[in-house]
N, C-alpha and C positions, 0 to 999 in steps of 0.2 A: 118535753121528752121527744127525741127524734126516734121514729120507728122506721127501720130500713125496709126495702122491698123484700129482702131475704126473710125478715121476720113474718111478713104477711103471706108469703107465697107457699104453695105446696112444695115440699122438698123435691128436688130434681131426681132423687133416687127412686121415687115412685112414679115418675113420668116416663114416657117412651122416648128413648134417645133418638134424635133425628140426625144430628151432625156428629161424626166421629173423625177426628184428625189424629193420625199416628205418625210420630217420629219425622215430622216435617223439617227438612233442612234445605238451605239455599245459600250458595256461594256466589259472589260477584268477584271474579278473579281470586285474589288471595284473601278477600274480606268475607268473613262469615256473617251473613245478614240474619239468618234464622238457624238455630242450632237445636235440633231434636225436640221440636215442640209437639206436644200431644194435648188435645182437649176434646171435650164433648159438650153438646148443648141439647137439652131435652125440649120436647114440645111444650110451649107455653112459658119457656124460660128466657129471661133476658140475661145475657152473659156479657159482662164488661171486660174489654181488653184494654188495659192501661199500661203506659210505659213512657219514658222520656223520649224526646225527639231522637230519631235514629236508632231506637231500640229494636226495631224489627216488626212493628205493628203492621205497617202498610204492606210489607213483603208477605207477611203471614196472611193478611186479608186477600191479597192478590192470588196466592196459592189456593186458598179456600174457594175463591170465586172462579177458579180455572183460568185466570188471566196470566198466570205464571206457572210453569212446570217446576215442581220441586226436584231437587237433586236426589233426595231420598224421601221415603214416606208416602202416605196416601191420604186421600180425603173421601169419605163415604157419606152421602146424604140420603137418608131414608132408603138405604139399600142400593143406591145408584152411585156410579162413578163417572168421571169424564163428562162428555157432552150431555148425557142423560141427567147427571147431577146439576149441571149448570142451568138447565131449564127450570130447576126448582128454586133458584136463588134470585132474590130481588136485591140488587146492589145500588146503594144510594151514596155516591161519592161526595167528598167534601165540597168540591167545586160544583156549581150549578150546571147540570147537564140537560138543559132545555133549549128549545128554539124560541128566541125572544120575539120573533115576528108572528108566532102562532099563538092562539088562545090556549087557555088552560085545557079545555076539552080537546082541542086539536092535538096538543102535545100528548095527552093520554091515549087518544086514538092511535096516534103514530106509534107509540111504544107498544101498545097492545097488538098492533098488526105485526110488529117485529117478532112477537112471541106467537104469532099464528092464530090469534083469536078471531073467530068468525064474527060477522057483522052484528048478529042479534046478541050473542053472548058479550061481545065487546061493548055495545051500547049500554047494556045492563051493568056491566062491571065498571064502566067509566062513571056512571051515575053513582054507584056505590062508593067508589073511591073519592069522588068529589064531596060526597056527604061525610065520609070518614075524615077527610082532611079539612073540613069546614070551608070549602071553596065553591059550594054549589051555586051560590048567588054571584060568583065571579067567573063562572065557567066560560063566558064569552069575552072576558078581558084578555088582552094580549099580555104575554109575560113581561115585555119591556115596560108596560105601564103598571106593573105590580110592585108592591113594597118588597123589601128583602125578606121579611118574614113569610109573606105569601109565596114567594118563589121557593123558599126552603120547604114549605109544606107541599107544594106541587112537585118538587124534586123527590120527596118521599113517595108521593102518589104515583110517580112514574115507576118506582120500584115495586109498587103493590098491585099494579093493574092486572098482572097475569096470575094473581093469587099464589104467591110463592110459598114454599115450605119454610125457607130461611130468609130473613130480611137482614141485610148487612148495612148498618148505618155508620158511616165514617164522619165523625164530627158534625152531626146534623144541626147543631145550634150555633155554630160559629157566626158571629157578626149579626145576630138577630136581636130585636128589642125584647125586653122582659115578657111582654104579653105573648109574643109569638113563641118565645122559648117555652113558656108555660103550656101553650097549646100543643107544641110538638111533644113535650114530655107526657102530657095527658094522653096523646095518641099512642105513644110507645107503650104506656101501661095497658091501654086497651088491646094492643096487638097480642100481648102475652095472655090476656084473659080469653082471647079467641083461639089460643092454641098455637100461635105462630112462634117459631124459634127466632130469637133476635140476637145478633152479634153487634155490640155497641162499643164504639170508641169515642172518647171524649177527653178534653183537657180541663173539664170542670168536675172536680172531685165530688161536689154536692150532687151532681147528676148521677154519678155512679152509686152514691149512697142511696138515693131515692128510687132509682129505677132497676138496679141490677140485682138479680137473685144470687148470682155468683160473680166473682171478679177474678181475672187472671192478670198477674203483673209480669210483664215481660221486660227484660233488661239485658242489653248486649246479646240479643238474639235468643236468649233462653227464658223459659217460663219459670221464674224464680219462686212464685207462690200462687196458690189458687184456692178459692173457697168462698164461703159466705163472709160477710163483713165480720161477724162474730168470730168465725174460725181464724180469719187473718189477724184480727186483733189479739186473739189468744196466743197466736204463734209468736208474737213479739212481746208478750207479757203485759200488755196494756190493761188497765182496770177501769171500772165505772166510777163516777163521782156522784155522790148524793149530797145535795145542799138542802138543809132544813132551816126554815124560819121558825124559831121557837120562842115562846114566852114562858116565864116561870124559872124553875131550877134547871138551867141549861147544863151546869156542871154535872148534875146527877144524870141527866140524859146522856151526856158524852161518856160518862163512866159505864153506864148500862150498855151503850152501843159497842164499846170496846170489848165487852164480854160475849158478844154474839159471834159465833163461828162464821168466817167469811169476811169479817171486817178487818182490813189491813191497818188502817189508821182512822182515828176519830178525834177531831179537834174543834175547839170553840171558835166561832167567828163573830163578827160584829152584831149579827142579827140571829145567831143560832149556832148551827154546827155543820161541819163538812166532813163526810166520810169517804174513804177510798175503799172500794169493795170489789169482790170478784165478779158478781153478777147482781146488779142493782135491782132489776125487776124481780128476780127470784128471791132475793134477800129481804125485800121491803116488808112483806107480811111479818117475818120474824122480828125485824127491828121494831115495828109498831107494837107487836105483842110484848116485847121485852121492856118497852117504855110506857106501857099503858097505865100502870099504877103509880107513876111518878107525878110529882107536883110540877109538871111541865106540859105545855100545850103546843103541839106541832101545828103551826098555822099554814104552812105550805111545804111541798116536797117537789124537788126537781132532780130527775135522774139524767145525767149526761153520760152517754156512751162514747167511748173513744172512737175517733173517726179514721177513715182510710188514709187521710193525709199523713198522719203520723206513721202508719204502717208503710206507706209508699216511701216516705223519706228514710225510714229505717232500712228498707230493703235495697233501695237504689242509690241512696246518698244524694238525691236531688229532689227538688220539688217538681210536681207534675208539669207545671207550665214553663219550667226552665228549658 
């Protein structure tokens, strides 16, 4: 059974809101790139911004980071706006933004100085970031001699060196090997545990499933849906599937399951039964109680929750990677 980040995390409604965007719009000539987008991100929350190519993700991120002035709307980060807000943002672009002829440590020192960190504080913070991105043993390696995965991790480190309030990660795992991808995702989960607000864009739906407490889906410049995975799935009417491996009187078990409120369908399969239900995890105890006295033994249970891919396809009419 897959458990999403939203299931594990503290609800964002009880956390302090750090980022507030209201009614952001941006035109390029006659083309509307972003149309009245509003969103919030709380401390310790990872917010995934998903959308097809050309949907307005990059323009929205640039306005949040202060790299592009919105035509309408505003961005507030922990009570600050404009230049004071930008100082609280760590922006990690999709392209590697490092100096290849400098070492890992030298790159972090350079970016730390851009943010005005003093020598003593900077040295301490560089060591902390190298530990956090698991590059302490490679601190004296030049970037041009590093693997793609190590460069990606150092790219994230450059966005962390000034201890930002909001970390913006734009496609941070593109082109990396599975081991480095796993390391990056592990680090992102740790950022949320430390109270950092994270804005995350990706073309890998499974990353959004695993990492993001909430997801916003943007299409044609508008935020067409927003919420936890469970909330988004409920919006399009998707349901959970429960697969049971059963020995004994399977037909009696199927009939009993059909009588449990919340079960939409129950059918026999080659090795047991398959149920379509509203909420598998909540319903499971009642199903087991209803079948406890039957001449049937449930050998295994698998609950499959609907994924964001089906929601995304339903709302935008296209797959995320198209």
